[in-house]
Backbone as a printed PyTorch tensor [residue, N CA C, xyz], in Angstrom:
tensor([[[ 91.6450, 117.7420, 101.5370],
         [ 93.6780, 117.3490, 101.6080],
         [ 93.5660, 116.2650, 100.6980]],

        [[ 94.4360, 116.6190,  99.7270],
         [ 94.7410, 115.0990,  99.0310],
         [ 95.3660, 114.2260,  99.7190]],

        [[ 95.4620, 112.7310,  98.7100],
         [ 95.9310, 112.1550,  99.3000],
         [ 96.9870, 110.8380,  98.1750]],

        [[ 97.9660, 110.4040,  98.8670],
         [ 98.6750, 109.8910,  97.8990],
         [ 98.9140, 108.4620,  98.1520]],

        [[ 98.3070, 107.3660,  96.9310],
         [ 97.9870, 105.9490,  97.2720],
         [ 99.5880, 105.3840,  96.4010]],

        [[ 99.7010, 104.3520,  96.3750],
         [101.2760, 103.9340,  96.3480],
         [101.0260, 102.7810,  96.0430]],

        [[100.8380, 102.0380,  94.6360],
         [100.6630, 100.4430,  94.9040],
         [102.2680,  99.2700,  94.8330]],

        [[101.9350,  98.5720,  95.0490],
         [103.5880,  97.7170,  95.2010],
         [103.1460,  96.4540,  94.0490]],

        [[102.9780,  95.7290,  93.0210],
         [102.7010,  94.6810,  92.3410],
         [103.1370,  93.3300,  93.3080]],

        [[102.0200,  92.2440,  93.4010],
         [102.7910,  90.5810,  93.6530],
         [103.3630,  90.0930,  92.2330]],

        [[104.7820,  90.0870,  92.0770],
         [105.1090,  89.8200,  91.3140],
         [104.7910,  88.1640,  90.3500]],

        [[103.8280,  87.4330,  90.8440],
         [103.3700,  86.2760,  90.7550],
         [101.9730,  86.9300,  90.0050]],

        [[101.4870,  87.7510,  90.0110],
         [100.4580,  88.4280,  90.0220],
         [100.5440,  89.0920,  88.7600]],

        [[101.5750,  89.2240,  87.8920],
         [102.0190,  90.4040,  86.9030],
         [100.7270,  90.0800,  85.8690]],

        [[100.0070,  88.7980,  85.7340],
         [ 99.5450,  89.0720,  84.0970],
         [ 98.2380,  89.9530,  84.6740]],

        [[ 97.7320,  90.0200,  86.0380],
         [ 96.7200,  90.7460,  86.0970],
         [ 97.2350,  91.7360,  85.4920]],

        [[ 97.8460,  92.5470,  85.5840],
         [ 97.6730,  93.9190,  85.1270],
         [ 97.6250,  94.3110,  83.5180]],

        [[ 97.7880,  92.7870,  83.1370],
         [ 97.9590,  93.0360,  81.0510],
         [ 96.2510,  92.7860,  81.2700]],

        [[ 95.9110,  91.9080,  82.0330],
         [ 94.3690,  90.9080,  81.8440],
         [ 93.5460,  92.1710,  82.2630]],

        [[ 93.3720,  93.5630,  82.7330],
         [ 92.5180,  94.0590,  83.5910],
         [ 92.9120,  95.8650,  83.3810]],

        [[ 94.0910,  95.4490,  82.1000],
         [ 94.5900,  97.1010,  81.8010],
         [ 93.0280,  98.1560,  81.8300]],

        [[ 92.7600,  97.7060,  80.2470],
         [ 91.6980,  98.0140,  79.6910],
         [ 90.5920,  98.4060,  80.6860]],

        [[ 89.9540,  97.6150,  81.7900],
         [ 89.2370,  98.1030,  82.6630],
         [ 89.4210,  98.6970,  83.8140]],

        [[ 91.2010,  98.7120,  84.0260],
         [ 91.4230,  99.9350,  84.9000],
         [ 91.3490, 100.9830,  83.9940]],

        [[ 92.0760, 101.5280,  83.0630],
         [ 91.7810, 102.6410,  82.6230],
         [ 90.0810, 103.3090,  82.3310]],

        [[ 89.3700, 102.2690,  82.1050],
         [ 87.8590, 102.7640,  81.7330],
         [ 87.4850, 103.5760,  83.2500]],

        [[ 88.5320, 103.0610,  84.7330],
         [ 88.3460, 103.4800,  85.9400],
         [ 88.5750, 104.8380,  86.0230]],

        [[ 89.8240, 104.7040,  85.7410],
         [ 90.5760, 106.1460,  85.6490],
         [ 90.0950, 107.2920,  84.7490]],

        [[ 89.0510, 107.1510,  83.5730],
         [ 88.6060, 107.8650,  82.8390],
         [ 86.9010, 108.0020,  83.7260]],

        [[ 86.9860, 107.1980,  84.2530],
         [ 85.5290, 107.5620,  85.1000],
         [ 85.5680, 108.3310,  86.0330]],

        [[ 87.1500, 108.1110,  87.2060],
         [ 86.9450, 108.5600,  87.7620],
         [ 88.2690, 109.9810,  87.8780]],

        [[ 88.2620, 110.6820,  86.8210],
         [ 89.2350, 111.9290,  86.1270],
         [ 89.3150, 112.8890,  87.0310]],

        [[ 88.2380, 112.7950,  87.7400],
         [ 87.6130, 114.4540,  88.7230],
         [ 88.5490, 114.4620,  89.7590]],

        [[ 88.7890, 113.5420,  89.9800],
         [ 89.7930, 112.9910,  91.2850],
         [ 90.7290, 112.9820,  90.8680]],

        [[ 91.4850, 112.9400,  90.1430],
         [ 92.6980, 112.2470,  89.9500],
         [ 93.6380, 113.7670,  89.6290]],

        [[ 94.6950, 114.0210,  90.6290],
         [ 95.2960, 115.3340,  90.3850],
         [ 96.3700, 114.7760,  89.6390]],

        [[ 96.7090, 113.2350,  89.4830],
         [ 98.3180, 112.4360,  88.9420],
         [ 97.8810, 110.9920,  89.2980]],

        [[ 98.6970, 110.1490,  88.2210],
         [ 98.8150, 109.1490,  88.5000],
         [ 99.6830, 108.3940,  87.1830]],

        [[100.1490, 107.3660,  87.6260],
         [100.9140, 106.2650,  86.3480],
         [101.7190, 105.0690,  87.2540]],

        [[102.0790, 104.4190,  86.3850],
         [102.4780, 103.0850,  86.6460],
         [104.1870, 103.7750,  87.1950]],

        [[104.9350, 102.6280,  88.3620],
         [106.0800, 102.7650,  88.7760],
         [106.6410, 101.5630,  87.4370]],

        [[108.0950, 102.2100,  86.7860],
         [108.5280, 101.3480,  85.5760],
         [110.1190, 100.7950,  86.2620]],

        [[110.1210, 100.1460,  85.3750],
         [111.8760,  99.6180,  86.0840],
         [112.7430, 101.0340,  85.1190]],

        [[114.0190, 100.3590,  85.2430],
         [114.8790, 101.6800,  84.8200],
         [114.7720, 101.4860,  83.1270]],

        [[114.6520, 100.3420,  82.8620],
         [114.6030, 100.6160,  81.0220],
         [113.5040, 100.6270,  80.5030]],

        [[112.1250, 100.9690,  81.6080],
         [110.4980, 101.3130,  80.9880],
         [110.3360, 100.3270,  80.2710]],

        [[110.3830,  99.0090,  80.5880],
         [109.6990,  98.1610,  80.1710],
         [108.9740,  96.6760,  81.0040]],

        [[108.6840,  97.4660,  81.9780],
         [107.9600,  96.8640,  83.1430],
         [107.7390,  97.3450,  84.1800]],

        [[106.0120,  96.9780,  84.6330],
         [105.5820,  97.9750,  85.5260],
         [105.2990,  97.1860,  86.6070]],

        [[105.7990,  97.4970,  87.8380],
         [105.3460,  96.9050,  88.9270],
         [104.7280,  97.4570,  90.1570]],

        [[103.6050,  98.4720,  90.2370],
         [103.2890,  99.0200,  91.1790],
         [102.8880, 100.5720,  90.7250]],

        [[101.7890, 101.6670,  91.1310],
         [101.5320, 102.6130,  90.6880],
         [101.3700, 103.8980,  91.6830]],

        [[101.5400, 105.1730,  91.1970],
         [101.4370, 106.1200,  92.0380],
         [ 99.9000, 106.9480,  91.7230]],

        [[ 98.8460, 107.3770,  92.6840],
         [ 97.9480, 107.6600,  92.7030],
         [ 98.2170, 109.2900,  93.3800]],

        [[ 98.0100, 110.0810,  92.8340],
         [ 97.6760, 111.7400,  93.6940],
         [ 95.9260, 111.7670,  93.3460]],

        [[ 95.5290, 111.6770,  94.3090],
         [ 93.8460, 112.1860,  94.3960],
         [ 93.3370, 112.7400,  95.1800]],

        [[ 92.0830, 113.7240,  94.8640],
         [ 91.6210, 114.8920,  95.3470],
         [ 90.4320, 114.2490,  96.3980]],

        [[ 90.2590, 114.0100,  97.1600],
         [ 89.1100, 113.2450,  98.6490],
         [ 89.7050, 113.7950,  99.9230]],

        [[ 88.9770, 113.8540, 100.5650],
         [ 88.7540, 114.3710, 101.8810],
         [ 88.7810, 113.5220, 102.9040]],

        [[ 88.7540, 112.3150, 103.2060],
         [ 88.8350, 111.5420, 104.0320],
         [ 90.1570, 110.3180, 103.8410]],

        [[ 90.5860, 109.7080, 104.2210],
         [ 91.0890, 108.2660, 104.2530],
         [ 90.3450, 106.9230, 103.8050]],

        [[ 89.3330, 107.4020, 104.5030],
         [ 87.9830, 105.7930, 104.1550],
         [ 87.6430, 106.6540, 102.6060]],

        [[ 87.9530, 107.6670, 102.0350],
         [ 87.2760, 107.6030, 100.4640],
         [ 88.5570, 107.1310,  99.6780]],

        [[ 89.6540, 107.9170, 100.2930],
         [ 90.7950, 107.2000,  99.1540],
         [ 91.1720, 105.7010,  99.3690]],

        [[ 91.2600, 105.2790, 100.4200],
         [ 90.9800, 103.5980, 100.4370],
         [ 89.6620, 103.0780,  99.5370]],

        [[ 88.2780, 103.7280,  99.6500],
         [ 87.3970, 103.1440,  98.9430],
         [ 87.8900, 103.4790,  97.3430]],

        [[ 88.6160, 104.1970,  97.0220],
         [ 88.9360, 104.6730,  95.3150],
         [ 89.6990, 103.4290,  95.2090]],

        [[ 90.8780, 103.6060,  95.8340],
         [ 91.7060, 101.8600,  95.7440],
         [ 91.6860, 100.6220,  95.3870]],

        [[ 90.5490, 100.5340,  96.1850],
         [ 89.2610,  99.5950,  96.9700],
         [ 88.2490,  98.9140,  95.7040]],

        [[ 88.3120, 100.0490,  95.2490],
         [ 87.5360,  99.8320,  93.6770],
         [ 87.9020,  99.6890,  92.1270]],

        [[ 88.7690, 100.0650,  92.3820],
         [ 90.3360,  99.9080,  90.9010],
         [ 90.3560,  98.5360,  90.5610]],

        [[ 90.1080,  97.7860,  89.4570],
         [ 90.1900,  96.4790,  89.2350],
         [ 90.9980,  95.9810,  89.4970]],

        [[ 92.8120,  96.6880,  89.2030],
         [ 93.6580,  95.7980,  89.1800],
         [ 93.3350,  95.1450,  90.8620]],

        [[ 93.0740,  96.2690,  92.1060],
         [ 92.9210,  96.1820,  93.4100],
         [ 91.8120,  94.1550,  93.3440]],

        [[ 90.6760,  94.5410,  92.4790],
         [ 90.1910,  93.4690,  92.5350],
         [ 90.5670,  92.3330,  91.7680]],

        [[ 91.2320,  92.1470,  91.1480],
         [ 92.0930,  91.4230,  90.4190],
         [ 93.7260,  90.7870,  91.2070]],

        [[ 93.2750,  91.2960,  92.7040],
         [ 94.1630,  90.8300,  93.3260],
         [ 96.0870,  91.1520,  93.3020]],

        [[ 96.2560,  92.2930,  92.0220],
         [ 97.7420,  92.5560,  91.7370],
         [ 98.5390,  92.6800,  92.9650]],

        [[ 98.3850,  93.7710,  93.8630],
         [ 98.6090,  94.4160,  94.6850],
         [ 99.4720,  93.6460,  95.6050]],

        [[100.1440,  93.2770,  96.2120],
         [100.9240,  93.1140,  97.2590],
         [100.4460,  93.9570,  98.7640]],

        [[101.2710,  95.1830,  98.5010],
         [100.8820,  96.4380,  99.0090],
         [ 99.9010,  97.4330,  98.5870]],

        [[ 99.4550,  98.2070,  99.3940],
         [ 99.0660,  99.7040,  99.2930],
         [ 99.2710, 100.2910, 100.5750]],

        [[ 99.7490, 101.3980,  99.8330],
         [ 99.9410, 102.2870, 101.3710],
         [ 99.1200, 103.9120, 100.6430]],

        [[ 98.1090, 104.5420, 101.6590],
         [ 97.6500, 105.5620, 101.1850],
         [ 97.7350, 106.4190, 102.4970]],

        [[ 98.6800, 107.9040, 102.1600],
         [ 98.9520, 108.8720, 103.0650],
         [ 98.6240, 110.1670, 102.6760]],

        [[ 98.3060, 111.1680, 103.1510],
         [ 98.1310, 112.5640, 103.2050],
         [ 99.3710, 113.2850, 102.6910]],

        [[ 98.8320, 113.8060, 101.6780],
         [ 99.4920, 114.5670, 100.9470],
         [ 99.5130, 115.8130, 100.8510]],

        [[100.7880, 116.6380, 101.1530],
         [100.3020, 118.2260, 101.4620],
         [100.9690, 118.7150, 100.0640]],

        [[100.6330, 119.5300,  99.2350],
         [100.8810, 120.1340,  97.4970],
         [101.8730, 121.2490,  98.0450]],

        [[102.6500, 121.1250,  97.6290],
         [103.8670, 122.2820,  97.6360],
         [103.6410, 122.9660,  96.1020]],

        [[104.0060, 122.0740,  95.0180],
         [104.3140, 122.4370,  94.0400],
         [103.5700, 121.4930,  93.1600]],

        [[102.9190, 122.1620,  91.9050],
         [101.9550, 121.4730,  91.1760],
         [101.7790, 122.1230,  89.8950]],

        [[102.6490, 121.4510,  88.6810],
         [102.3940, 121.8460,  87.2640],
         [103.2980, 123.4580,  87.4800]],

        [[104.1070, 123.3960,  88.2140],
         [105.0520, 124.7080,  88.0740],
         [104.2050, 125.7120,  89.4120]],

        [[103.5720, 125.9290,  90.0040],
         [102.7130, 126.7290,  90.7330],
         [103.0450, 125.9560,  92.2530]],

        [[103.6340, 127.4630,  92.8930],
         [103.9280, 126.9560,  94.3170],
         [102.3800, 126.9750,  95.5620]],

        [[102.2230, 126.5120,  96.0350],
         [100.9410, 126.3170,  96.7320],
         [101.2050, 126.7640,  98.4540]],

        [[102.6260, 127.0020,  98.2690],
         [102.5610, 127.1730, 100.2740],
         [102.9240, 129.2460, 100.3260]]])
């Protein structure tokens, strides 16, 4: 069962997003086989990120928690909150799975 991971940045740690960005991209590339989708949550003007969303194809909450724990952004203490939830795929890329 896929998992949705939603992260919320700590405003005072915003510099970590810039400092660890390339490490984070490398991490995503290394784990692309697990990613259904992922990306930053942006301000309305698209200029600032303040968190992210990951849809990962993992079997257990423990695997999802271990995944986000190994992200360089987590290592840099960027996030003030991380929410991990099971996710049921209904539509993906225009395909209905129900």
